[in-house]
C-alpha positions in Angstrom: -33.0 -1.9 -24.9 -32.0 1.0 -26.5 -29.7 1.3 -29.1 -27.9 4.8 -28.5 -28.3 2.9 -24.1 -25.3 0.6 -25.2 -23.0 3.0 -27.5 -23.0 5.0 -24.5 -22.1 1.9 -21.8 -19.6 1.4 -23.9 -17.8 3.9 -24.6 -17.8 4.5 -20.3 -16.1 0.7 -20.3 -13.7 1.9 -23.4 -13.4 5.1 -21.3 -12.7 4.8 -17.9 -10.6 1.0 -19.0 -8.0 4.2 -21.2 -8.4 6.1 -17.6 -7.1 3.2 -15.9 -4.1 2.0 -18.5 -2.6 5.5 -18.8 -2.8 6.2 -14.8 -0.6 1.9 -14.0 1.4 3.3 -16.3 2.5 6.6 -15.9 5.4 5.6 -13.8 6.9 2.8 -16.8 6.7 5.5 -19.3 9.2 7.6 -19.3 12.8 5.8 -20.0 14.3 7.8 -17.0 13.2 7.3 -13.5 11.4 10.6 -12.1 12.8 13.0 -10.1 10.5 12.9 -6.8 11.5 15.9 -4.7 12.7 13.8 -0.3 9.5 14.6 1.1 7.3 13.4 -1.3 10.6 9.6 -1.1 9.9 9.7 2.5 5.5 10.4 2.8 5.3 7.2 0.5 7.2 5.1 2.6 4.1 4.9 4.9 1.8 5.3 2.5 1.0 1.3 2.3 0.2 1.1 6.5 -1.5 4.2 6.1 -3.9 3.0 3.4 -4.5 -0.3 5.5 -5.5 1.5 8.9 -7.8 3.4 6.9 -9.7 0.3 5.5 -8.9 -1.4 8.7 -9.7 0.8 11.4 -13.7 1.5 10.2 -14.2 -2.1 9.6 -12.9 -3.0 13.4 -14.8 0.5 15.0 -17.6 0.7 13.4 -20.8 -1.7 12.7 -23.2 0.2 10.2 -22.3 3.1 9.6 -21.9 4.3 13.7 -19.6 3.2 16.3 -19.9 0.0 18.8 -21.3 1.6 22.0 -20.8 -2.2 23.3 -18.2 -3.9 24.6 -20.3 -6.7 23.5 -18.8 -7.4 19.9 -16.2 -9.9 19.4 -14.0 -7.5 17.2 -13.4 -5.6 20.3 -12.1 -8.8 22.1 -10.8 -11.0 18.7 -8.2 -7.5 18.3 -6.2 -7.1 21.4 -5.8 -11.2 20.8 -3.9 -11.5 18.0 -1.9 -7.8 18.5 -0.7 -9.9 21.4 0.7 -12.7 19.8 1.5 -10.6 17.3 4.4 -9.0 19.8 5.4 -12.2 21.2 5.7 -14.8 17.9 6.0 -12.6 15.6 4.2 -14.1 13.0 1.2 -13.9 10.9 -0.8 -16.9 10.5 -0.9 -17.6 14.6 -1.7 -14.1 14.6 -4.9 -14.7 12.1 -5.3 -18.4 14.1 -6.0 -16.4 17.3 -8.3 -13.8 16.4 -10.2 -16.2 14.5 -10.0 -18.2 18.0 -11.9 -15.3 19.9 -14.1 -14.3 17.3 -15.6 -17.1 15.8 -16.8 -18.3 19.3 -18.0 -15.2 20.7 -19.7 -14.0 17.2 -20.9 -18.0 16.4 -21.6 -19.2 20.6 -22.7 -16.2 22.0 -24.4 -14.5 19.4 -21.7 -10.9 19.5 
């Protein structure tokens, strides 16, 4: 391997580490709390929910980059079952177990 590639790789790793350190420590470095506008403070309350939805919804409704076009997909049946359990009982572990109890037989048993 060429020595210049090794230096480029090392420089890239160090640069990415520095950028990560600076961006993660941005809110810790100041000695006093940074003033945030009220609208931004209210909006940040919804950021975790929006990020979770952005990750989960495509996983539930898409396969290989395309929308699911058949009802024979185990995810489409496990999701409402898990949501119904959560609405009735409010338990996270039970929600996961209920979803998997619906998902696994459909996926492994029927091959959906």
